[in-house]
C-alpha positions, 0 to 999 in steps of 0.5 A, a space after each residue: 742806848 749805848 752798852 756800858 761796861 766796867 773796866 777791871 779797875 772800875 769793877 774793883 772800885 765797885 767791890 771796894 766801895 760796896 765792902 766799905 759801905 757794908 763794913 761801915 753800916 752793916 746794912 743790906 738796905 744801904 747796899 741796895 740803895 748803892 746798887 740801885 744808884 749805880 744802876 741808875 748812873 749806868 742807865 743815865 750814862 748809856 742814854 746820852 754819854 756825851 752830855 757829861 763834861 770832859 775832864 780838863 786834864 784828860 779830854 777823853 774821860 767824862 765824869 758823872 756825879 750821882 749819890 756821893 759817887 763820881 763815875 769816870 768813863 770813856 765814850 767809844 763809838 760802840 760802847 761806854 767803859 766806866 774807868 773808875 768809880 770814887 766816893 766824893 771824899 776820895 782823892 780821885 784827881 790823883 788816882 786817875 791815869 
């Protein structure tokens, strides 16, 4: 298993998405589901990061889709770094560097 961490931008994305969810739903249950799915995504990425497809326009970034969210990450030899997290309705293609 690889260590998975968030980049600064991904940490901000996570906070932004949690804030939006809570603002829209006012539900702690929804936030718990979001947190659980986030942890599941991290665990899945850590187990086998190379099984996820590379982006066509950036061959070092891989992508994973889970529960309405896209996770973009780079698999380094000693760790995996989630670079960005977007909701499926966001224009992630124009926001990735």
